[in-house]
C-alpha positions in Angstrom: -0.3 0.0 -0.1 0.8 3.5 -1.2 2.2 5.9 1.8 -0.7 8.3 2.3 0.3 11.9 1.8 0.1 14.4 4.5 -0.7 18.1 3.6 0.7 20.3 5.4 -0.7 24.0 6.3 -2.8 26.3 4.0 -5.2 28.4 4.2 -8.2 26.8 5.1 -8.3 25.0 8.6 -10.0 21.7 6.9 -6.3 21.0 4.8 -4.2 21.5 7.8 -3.1 18.1 8.7 -1.2 16.7 11.3 0.1 13.1 10.9 0.1 11.4 14.2 2.1 8.2 15.0 0.9 7.1 18.6 2.8 4.9 21.2 1.6 1.2 20.8 -0.4 2.3 24.1 -1.7 4.8 22.4 -2.8 2.9 19.4 -4.6 0.6 21.5 -6.8 3.1 22.7 -7.6 4.5 19.4 -8.2 0.8 18.6 -10.8 0.9 21.4 -12.4 3.8 20.8 -11.1 5.6 23.4 -12.2 9.7 22.6 -8.7 10.9 24.3 -5.0 10.8 22.9 -2.5 12.3 25.1 0.5 13.8 24.4 2.3 10.5 26.5 1.3 8.5 24.0 2.2 10.1 20.8 5.8 9.1 19.3 5.8 11.8 16.8 3.6 14.5 15.6 4.4 16.3 12.0 4.2 19.1 11.4 3.8 19.8 15.0 3.5 23.3 15.0 0.2 23.7 13.4 -2.7 25.5 15.2 -5.5 23.9 17.4 -8.6 22.5 15.2 -6.0 21.2 12.6 -7.5 17.6 11.3 -5.0 14.8 13.1 -4.2 11.4 10.7 -3.6 9.0 13.4 -1.7 6.3 11.3 -0.6 2.6 12.1 2.4 2.2 10.0 1.0 3.1 6.6 -2.6 2.7 7.4 -5.3 5.6 9.1 -5.8 3.9 12.5 -8.6 7.1 13.4 -9.1 10.5 12.7 -9.3 13.6 15.3 -8.6 17.0 15.7 -5.3 18.4 16.9 -5.0 20.2 20.0 -1.3 20.8 21.0 -1.7 22.6 24.5 -3.8 20.6 25.8 -2.9 17.2 27.8 -5.2 15.9 25.8 -3.1 16.5 22.2 -6.0 14.3 19.8 -9.7 14.2 19.9 -10.9 11.5 18.3 -14.1 11.7 16.5 -13.5 8.5 14.7 -11.1 5.0 14.8 -10.6 2.5 12.3 -10.0 4.4 9.0 -10.1 7.6 7.2 -12.7 10.2 7.5 -13.7 13.6 5.7 -13.8 16.3 8.3 -16.5 18.8 7.0 -19.9 20.4 7.9 -21.4 17.4 6.4 -20.0 15.0 9.6 -21.1 18.3 12.3 -24.6 17.1 10.2 -24.8 13.7 10.8 -23.4 13.7 14.7 -26.0 16.5 15.5 -28.7 14.8 13.7 -27.3 11.3 15.4 -27.3 12.7 19.1 -30.9 14.4 18.3 -32.0 11.2 17.4 -30.7 9.4 20.5 -32.6 11.7 23.2 -35.7 10.4 21.7 -39.2 12.0 22.8 -37.1 14.2 24.9 -36.9 16.9 22.2 -40.3 16.9 21.7 -41.7 17.1 25.2 -43.5 20.2 25.3 -43.1 20.0 29.3 -39.3 20.1 29.3 -37.8 22.4 27.0 -34.5 22.1 28.4 -32.1 19.3 27.3 -28.4 18.3 26.7 -27.9 17.7 22.7 -24.7 17.2 22.8 -22.7 15.4 25.1 -19.4 16.0 24.1 -17.0 12.5 23.6 -20.4 10.8 24.3 -21.7 11.8 21.2 -18.5 11.5 19.3 -17.9 14.9 19.2 -15.4 15.4 22.1 -14.6 19.1 24.0 -17.9 19.7 22.4 -21.5 20.7 24.5 -24.7 21.8 22.9 -27.3 22.7 25.6 -30.7 24.0 24.1 -32.9 26.2 26.4 -36.6 26.6 24.8 -35.0 28.5 21.1 -32.0 29.2 22.4 -28.9 26.9 22.2 -25.9 27.3 24.0 -22.1 26.1 22.3 -19.6 25.2 24.6 -16.1 24.6 24.1 -14.0 22.7 26.2 -11.2 22.4 23.8 -9.2 25.2 21.3 -9.6 22.6 19.0 -13.2 23.6 18.1 -12.5 27.2 17.7 -11.3 26.7 13.6 -14.6 24.8 13.3 -17.1 27.2 15.2 -18.7 28.7 12.2 -19.5 24.9 10.8 -21.0 23.9 13.8 -23.3 26.6 13.8 -24.5 26.2 10.5 -25.0 22.6 11.1 -27.2 23.3 14.1 -29.4 26.1 12.3 -29.8 23.2 9.7 -30.4 20.4 11.9 -32.6 22.4 14.7 -32.9 26.3 14.5 -32.6 28.4 17.1 -33.5 31.8 17.3 -30.9 32.6 19.4 -26.9 31.1 19.9 -24.8 31.5 22.7 -21.0 30.9 23.2 -19.6 29.5 26.4 -15.7 28.5 26.9 -14.2 26.5 29.6 -11.7 27.9 31.6 -8.9 26.3 30.0 -10.0 27.6 26.3 -8.2 30.6 24.9 -10.1 32.2 22.4 -7.9 33.0 19.2 -7.7 37.2 19.0 -10.5 39.0 17.3 -12.9 35.5 17.9 -15.5 35.3 20.1 -14.9 34.9 23.7 -17.6 33.4 26.5 -20.8 34.7 27.1 -20.9 36.0 23.2 -23.8 36.3 21.5 -23.6 34.0 18.2 -26.9 34.5 16.9 -29.8 36.6 17.5 -29.9 39.3 20.1 -29.9 38.9 24.2 -29.2 41.3 26.8 -29.2 40.0 30.4 -28.4 36.2 29.3 -31.7 35.0 31.0 -33.9 32.4 29.1 -36.8 30.8 30.8 -37.4 27.3 30.7 -40.0 24.4 31.7 -38.4 21.0 33.6 -41.1 18.4 33.9 -43.7 21.5 33.9 -41.9 23.4 36.4 -40.7 27.2 35.4 -37.0 27.9 35.9 -34.9 30.4 34.3 -30.9 30.4 33.3 -28.2 33.3 32.9 -27.0 30.9 29.7 -24.3 34.0 29.4 -22.6 34.1 32.6 -24.4 30.9 34.8 -22.5 27.7 36.0 -22.1 25.3 32.8 -23.8 26.6 30.4 -26.3 28.5 32.5 -27.8 25.5 35.0 -27.3 22.1 35.5 -29.4 19.6 33.6 -28.2 16.6 34.5 -29.7 16.2 37.3 -33.1 16.6 35.8 -34.1 12.6 36.9 -32.9 13.0 40.7 -34.9 16.1 40.6 -38.3 14.5 40.1 -37.1 11.0 42.3 -36.8 13.8 45.0 -40.2 15.3 44.4 -42.0 12.0 44.3 -40.2 11.2 48.0 -41.0 14.5 49.7 -45.1 14.9 50.3 -45.3 16.2 53.8 -41.7 16.4 54.7 -38.7 18.4 56.0 -36.4 18.8 53.0 -33.0 20.2 53.3 -31.2 20.8 50.1 -27.2 21.5 50.2 -25.2 22.8 47.1 -28.5 24.1 46.3 -27.3 26.1 43.3 -30.1 27.3 41.3 -32.5 25.3 43.2 -34.1 22.6 41.2 -33.8 20.3 43.9 -35.7 22.5 46.2 -38.5 23.4 43.8 -38.7 19.9 42.5 -38.9 19.2 46.9 -41.2 21.9 47.2 -43.9 20.7 44.3 -43.7 17.4 45.4 -45.7 18.6 48.3 -42.8 19.5 51.0 -44.0 20.9 54.1 -40.6 22.9 54.0 -37.3 23.8 52.3 -34.4 24.4 53.6 -31.7 25.9 51.0 -28.0 26.2 51.6 -25.3 27.3 49.2 -22.0 28.9 49.5 -23.3 31.9 47.0 -25.5 34.7 47.5 -26.4 35.0 43.7 -27.2 31.4 43.7 -29.5 31.2 46.4 -31.4 34.7 44.8 -31.7 32.7 41.5 -33.1 29.8 43.6 -35.5 31.9 45.6 -36.3 33.6 42.1 -37.2 30.4 40.7 -39.1 28.9 43.7 -40.9 32.5 43.3 -42.0 31.4 39.5 -43.6 28.3 40.4 -46.0 29.8 43.3 -48.8 29.1 41.3 -48.4 25.9 41.4 -50.5 24.9 45.0 -48.0 22.8 46.7 -45.4 25.3 45.9 -47.4 27.8 47.3 -48.0 26.3 50.5 -44.4 25.2 51.0 -42.2 27.2 53.9 -38.9 27.8 51.7 -35.9 29.3 53.6 -32.0 29.9 52.6 -29.1 30.7 54.1 -26.1 31.0 53.0 -22.6 29.9 53.9 -19.9 26.8 53.9 -22.1 23.4 53.4 -20.0 21.4 55.6 -19.7 24.3 58.5 -23.7 25.0 57.6 -24.4 21.4 58.1 -22.4 20.4 60.7 -24.0 23.7 62.8 -27.3 22.2 62.2 -26.5 19.0 63.1 -25.1 20.3 66.4 -28.6 22.1 67.0 -30.2 19.4 66.8 -32.1 20.1 62.9 -33.4 16.9 61.4 -34.7 16.8 57.9 -37.0 13.9 56.4 -35.2 14.6 53.3 -31.6 15.7 52.7 -30.1 16.4 49.1 -26.1 16.8 49.0 -25.2 17.2 45.6 -21.7 19.4 45.7 -19.2 20.2 42.8 -16.5 18.2 41.3 -14.2 17.3 44.7 -11.5 15.1 42.4 -10.0 17.3 39.7 -7.2 15.5 39.5 -5.6 12.0 40.4 -4.0 13.5 43.7 -6.8 15.2 44.5 -8.8 11.5 45.0 -7.9 10.6 48.8 -9.2 14.7 49.9 -12.2 14.5 47.8 -13.0 10.9 49.3 -12.5 12.5 52.8 -15.0 15.3 51.9 -17.9 12.8 50.3 -17.3 11.2 53.7 -18.1 14.5 55.7 -20.3 15.6 54.2 -22.0 11.7 54.7 -21.4 12.0 58.2 -23.2 15.2 58.3 -26.0 14.2 56.2 -26.6 11.0 58.6 -26.8 13.0 61.4 -29.4 15.5 60.3 -31.8 13.4 58.6 -34.9 12.1 60.9 -35.4 8.0 61.6 -36.5 6.1 58.4 -35.8 9.3 56.5 -34.3 9.4 53.0 -30.2 11.1 52.5 -29.4 11.1 48.8 -25.6 11.7 48.1 -25.0 13.0 45.0 -21.2 13.1 43.0 -20.1 14.7 39.9 -16.5 13.4 39.9 -15.5 10.8 37.4 -12.7 9.5 38.9 -15.1 8.6 41.9 -17.3 5.9 41.6 -20.6 4.9 42.9 -18.9 2.2 44.6 -16.5 4.8 46.3 -19.6 7.1 47.5 -21.1 3.7 48.7 -17.8 2.8 50.9 -17.2 6.3 52.2 -20.8 6.5 53.5 -21.0 3.2 54.7 -17.4 4.7 57.1 -19.5 8.0 57.6 -22.7 5.8 58.8 -20.3 3.6 61.5 -18.8 7.0 62.7 -22.1 8.3 63.2 -23.6 5.3 64.4 -26.2 6.3 62.2 -27.1 2.6 59.9 -28.7 2.9 56.6 -30.2 0.8 53.8 -29.7 1.7 50.4 -32.6 2.0 48.1 -31.4 3.0 44.9 -28.4 4.0 43.0 -29.2 6.6 39.4 -26.9 7.8 37.1 -27.2 9.8 33.5 -29.9 10.7 32.1 -30.9 9.7 28.4 -29.8 13.5 26.8 -26.7 12.6 29.3 -25.4 9.1 27.0 -21.9 7.7 28.7 -20.2 6.4 25.3 -17.1 5.1 27.3 -15.6 4.4 30.6 -14.7 7.7 31.9 -17.5 9.3 30.4 -19.5 8.5 33.6 -19.6 10.9 36.0 -23.2 11.5 37.3 -23.9 9.4 40.2 -26.5 9.4 43.4 -26.8 6.8 46.2 -30.6 7.0 48.0 -30.3 5.6 51.5 -33.2 5.2 54.1 -31.7 6.4 57.2 -32.3 4.3 60.2 -32.3 5.2 64.1 -29.1 5.7 66.2 -27.2 2.6 67.6 
């Protein structure tokens, strides 16, 4: 077989090619469908000085083993789009992948009671480093890699062809560095928008997200199913919602018939958003009758203070941010989960429900369960595990490390 010629830099970003020759371990990863090819798994890259977003051709000898996007400043230097042979990287590819992702969401796309959902879940939808979230008629594109900037116009055009939006907003992860003159985080790419607030429905409840400045793309869409489960368990309950953020769990609990909900978050602006989301739904009978209070402060300190004061709740939700940002942080993260579980168990009434969630991909559900068992012995509060939950339909898991979200539901028994 003749050698495949890899053209060097041209004015067209889609014509820029980097020839990648991976290490044996890197080649095995590509063949296995791993969407991440790390710098340490690359033997050579030629030419090495092409900009992010250039097309990376991964070779196995003379054969093409895969194709991806070049991201030289990242530890994950190739975002793999395809393994097993050549691939044309062009607008039609983005159209095809967006259509497949939309189809994968099934009936959620057309559900009139839920009008915010994740359209593209990065690597898990074969578009590594790219997230698309849909809020009503507004689309939010979030870049987690510099490699997407040269393709941004084509992605926007493809999205408009598959599911037109009146407004498209760009969000960028902290690690992303926009090229000179390119759109930056919070910029409006299509349409007009001033303050960034978008109103949408979740299971019939009205919520608002700031898609230009809020967390993630505006809110945390991934916990939708868990919020419904909490709502179903909250009738007549006193509920504690820790790390409340925009108040999704608190609102679901109130709508489910909770007697009272106490929200805790370190961010006062987040609590104001949460209170506003509750207020928007006061027309709902259960929400109108629910007593809602809020407390600004460090979650660990607030929980331990409430427990020391003898406070008890029928339902306790603990949904912290990711504690394990890298391998070195795992021991400290596990200690944090154990501390939260210990306080949560102390705060839950006999026969009450404790929901312990984690969004750290490096922490498994087994890790969460183990730390809860240790916390149970320390707090002398036994529990029975009721269920474990994972990802919703719009947050599919396409590879092992793509599974980040998990929650453990525990029925707490009397102290021993």
